[in-house]
C-alpha positions in Angstrom: -18.0 9.6 42.1 -20.5 12.4 43.0 -19.8 15.7 43.3 -21.8 17.8 45.4 -21.4 21.7 44.2 -24.4 22.6 46.2 -26.7 21.1 48.6 -29.3 20.9 46.1 -27.7 20.2 43.1 -25.8 16.4 42.1 -23.2 16.8 39.1 -21.9 13.6 38.5 -19.3 12.3 35.6 -21.0 9.3 33.7 -20.1 7.7 30.2 -21.7 9.7 27.7 -20.9 13.5 30.2 -21.5 15.2 32.6 -25.2 14.1 34.7 -26.5 16.9 37.0 -29.8 17.0 38.6 -31.3 19.7 39.2 -34.0 19.3 42.4 -38.0 21.3 40.9 -38.2 24.9 42.6 -42.0 24.1 42.3 -42.7 20.4 42.7 -41.3 18.8 45.9 -39.6 15.6 44.6 -39.2 16.3 41.6 -36.0 16.8 39.7 -34.3 17.5 35.9 -31.8 15.2 34.6 -29.4 17.0 32.1 -26.8 15.6 29.8 -24.1 18.1 29.1 -26.7 21.1 29.7 -29.7 19.2 27.4 -32.8 18.3 29.4 -32.5 14.9 28.5 -35.9 13.8 31.3 -38.2 15.0 34.4 -39.3 13.0 37.4 -42.1 13.3 40.7 -40.7 10.8 42.8 -44.1 11.6 44.7 -46.3 11.9 41.4 -44.9 9.9 38.8 -47.9 10.2 36.0 -46.8 14.2 36.4 -44.8 14.8 32.9 -42.9 18.2 32.8 -42.2 17.7 29.5 -44.3 18.1 26.6 -43.3 15.6 24.4 -43.6 13.2 27.7 -47.4 13.6 28.1 -47.8 12.9 24.3 -45.8 9.8 24.2 -48.1 8.7 28.1 -50.9 9.9 25.8 -50.4 7.4 22.9 -49.7 4.7 26.1 -52.9 5.4 27.6 -55.3 4.6 24.5 -53.8 1.6 23.1 -55.2 -0.3 25.4 -58.4 -0.1 28.0 -57.1 1.7 31.2 -54.8 -0.4 33.7 -54.0 -2.8 31.4 -50.7 -4.3 32.0 -48.1 -3.8 29.3 -45.2 -5.3 28.0 -42.7 -2.6 27.7 -38.7 -2.3 26.1 -37.8 1.2 27.2 -34.6 2.0 24.5 -33.0 4.7 26.5 -33.7 5.0 30.3 -32.8 8.4 31.2 -34.1 9.2 34.4 -36.9 6.7 34.1 -39.7 8.8 33.7 -41.8 6.6 31.1 -41.1 3.1 32.7 -42.7 4.8 36.1 -45.4 6.5 34.5 -46.6 2.5 33.7 -46.0 1.4 36.8 -48.2 3.7 37.9 -51.0 3.8 35.1 -50.6 0.1 34.8 -49.5 -2.2 37.4 -47.9 -5.2 37.3 -46.6 -4.0 33.4 -43.3 -6.1 33.2 -40.6 -3.6 32.3 -37.3 -3.7 30.5 -35.5 -0.8 29.9 -32.2 -0.9 27.4 -29.8 2.2 28.4 -26.0 2.3 26.9 -24.9 4.5 30.1 -23.8 2.4 32.9 -22.6 4.9 35.5 -26.5 6.8 34.3 -28.1 4.2 35.3 -26.1 3.8 38.6 -26.5 7.3 39.3 -29.9 7.3 38.9 -30.7 4.6 40.8 -29.1 5.6 43.7 -30.3 9.3 43.4 -34.2 8.4 42.2 -34.9 5.3 43.7 -37.5 3.0 41.5 -41.2 2.8 42.9 -40.4 -0.7 45.1 -43.3 -3.2 43.9 -42.6 -2.0 40.0 -41.4 -4.6 37.4 -38.4 -2.9 35.8 -35.5 -4.3 34.4 -32.3 -1.9 32.8 -29.8 -3.9 31.4 -27.0 -2.0 30.2 -26.4 -2.5 26.4 -26.0 -0.7 22.8 -30.2 -0.7 22.0 -29.7 -2.1 18.4 -27.3 -5.1 19.4 -29.8 -5.5 23.1 -32.8 -5.3 20.1 -31.5 -8.1 18.1 -30.9 -10.7 20.5 -34.3 -10.3 21.8 -37.5 -13.0 20.6 -40.4 -12.2 18.1 -43.2 -10.6 19.8 -42.2 -10.1 23.2 -43.9 -6.3 23.2 -47.1 -4.7 23.2 -45.1 -1.5 22.7 -41.5 -0.6 22.3 -40.6 3.4 23.7 -37.9 4.5 21.5 -36.1 7.7 22.8 -33.0 7.9 22.6 -30.3 10.3 22.9 -26.3 10.5 22.9 -26.3 13.9 24.1 -28.9 15.5 22.4 -28.7 13.4 19.3 -30.0 10.3 17.8 -27.5 7.8 16.8 -27.8 7.2 13.4 -27.6 3.1 13.9 -31.4 3.8 15.8 -32.1 5.3 12.4 -32.8 2.7 9.9 -34.8 0.6 8.3 -32.9 -2.3 9.9 -33.2 -1.6 13.0 -36.5 -0.8 12.7 -37.7 -3.8 11.7 -35.9 -5.7 14.5 -38.6 -3.3 16.5 -41.4 -4.0 14.8 -40.0 -8.1 14.5 -40.1 -7.6 19.2 -43.5 -6.5 19.0 -46.5 -8.5 18.9 -48.6 -8.4 16.2 -50.8 -6.0 17.8 -47.6 -3.7 19.1 -46.9 -0.2 18.7 -43.8 1.8 18.5 -43.7 5.0 20.2 -41.1 7.2 18.9 -39.3 10.6 19.5 -38.1 12.2 16.3 -36.2 15.3 17.2 -35.7 17.4 14.4 -36.5 21.7 12.7 -36.6 23.3 9.7 -36.9 21.4 6.8 -37.4 18.8 9.0 -35.5 16.4 6.4 -34.5 13.9 9.0 -37.8 13.7 10.6 -39.4 12.8 7.2 -37.0 10.3 7.1 -37.7 8.9 10.4 -41.6 9.1 9.0 -41.1 7.2 6.1 -38.0 4.6 7.9 -40.7 3.5 10.1 -43.7 3.1 8.1 -41.5 1.1 5.8 -42.2 -1.6 8.9 -45.1 -0.7 10.8 -47.3 1.2 8.4 -50.4 2.2 10.4 -49.1 5.9 11.6 -49.4 9.4 12.8 -47.6 12.2 14.1 -48.2 14.1 17.3 -45.9 17.1 17.9 -46.7 21.0 18.3 -48.1 22.5 15.4 -45.2 24.8 14.8 -42.4 21.9 14.5 -45.0 19.6 11.8 -45.2 23.4 9.7 -41.6 22.8 10.1 -40.6 26.0 11.4 -38.6 25.7 14.9 -36.5 23.0 16.3 -38.3 20.5 18.6 -40.3 16.6 19.7 -42.0 14.9 17.4 -43.9 12.0 18.8 -44.1 8.9 16.0 -47.1 6.5 16.8 -47.3 3.2 14.5 -48.5 -0.4 14.3 -50.1 -2.6 11.7 -53.4 -1.2 13.3 -54.7 2.4 12.7 -54.3 4.6 15.5 -56.8 6.1 18.1 -56.6 9.1 16.1 -59.7 10.6 17.7 -58.5 10.2 21.1 -54.7 11.7 20.7 -56.7 14.2 19.0 -58.9 15.7 21.6 -55.5 15.1 24.5 -53.0 16.2 22.2 -54.6 19.7 22.0 -56.5 19.3 25.4 -52.7 19.9 27.0 -51.0 22.7 28.8 -48.6 23.1 25.4 -51.2 21.7 22.6 -50.5 19.8 19.8 -51.6 18.9 16.6 -51.7 14.7 15.2 -51.0 14.6 11.6 -52.2 12.0 9.6 -51.7 12.3 5.7 -47.7 10.6 6.1 -47.7 10.3 2.5 -47.8 13.9 2.0 -45.4 14.5 5.1 -43.2 12.5 4.2 -42.8 13.8 0.7 -41.9 10.8 -1.5 -38.9 10.6 0.9 -37.5 6.6 0.2 -36.9 4.8 4.1 -33.4 4.6 5.4 -31.1 2.2 5.5 -27.6 1.7 7.3 -25.8 2.6 4.6 -27.2 6.3 4.2 -28.1 6.6 8.0 -27.5 9.6 9.9 -27.7 11.4 13.6 -30.1 13.1 14.0 -30.1 17.1 14.1 -28.0 19.2 16.2 -30.0 21.1 18.2 -29.7 25.2 17.6 -27.3 27.3 20.2 -29.6 28.4 23.3 -32.8 26.4 23.2 -32.2 24.4 26.0 -31.5 27.8 27.8 -35.2 28.4 29.1 -36.0 25.0 30.4 -36.6 23.4 33.2 
């Protein structure tokens, strides 16, 4: 049961830890979801196209550019949080059939109750492990897969292997795209491994991130866009450069990976733990 510490904050124990919904002081009807103190999602119920986190805007830019504006997309979201991206896609591409896989059932219930989904959105949420769910899905069923799974602040190891990515590629349509959020910091060992792993199944790819993160100078999020045809580099570059927090598009992924081999189930590890204090000043 939810325990209200203050009238403006909801705190609840869910399967993955302590979830908090904190209203945004600057935007009415907007909330940040934290799990054990780590920001997971930001949602604006009045305007689902407002995206607070820079890496989420980069993922949204990729979704905007992989198909003509307004065209519905069959979307699979692995990792739910507060359902920011499903809400965005429902607003920008009405009629898109979307499935969300989220392992934390109590979190799903909390989000549905406190941050209701738009009535007309075609969004189905399944409580399950992402890998187990994907392995049971039919081939070529989705135009886009958004991979943004974190257990606390780390991506689980079983979602970081070539065997898993092969299953993701299997459920993508021939012209489909994977959009993956990879969190890493110096020396970017995990990110290099993930780029090599994703490209082993979906070879046409690019990275979008803050320049300092791409250079291995600080911890942050790197967005991977990968498919079987060349990504829309020019428009992605323009969108990244024009963001509130400008980013950079990296296309030379052979150089970025630096000879790293794809990661397999036998040697996969979870993403690194963010440095202490990383989230202390973040909404």
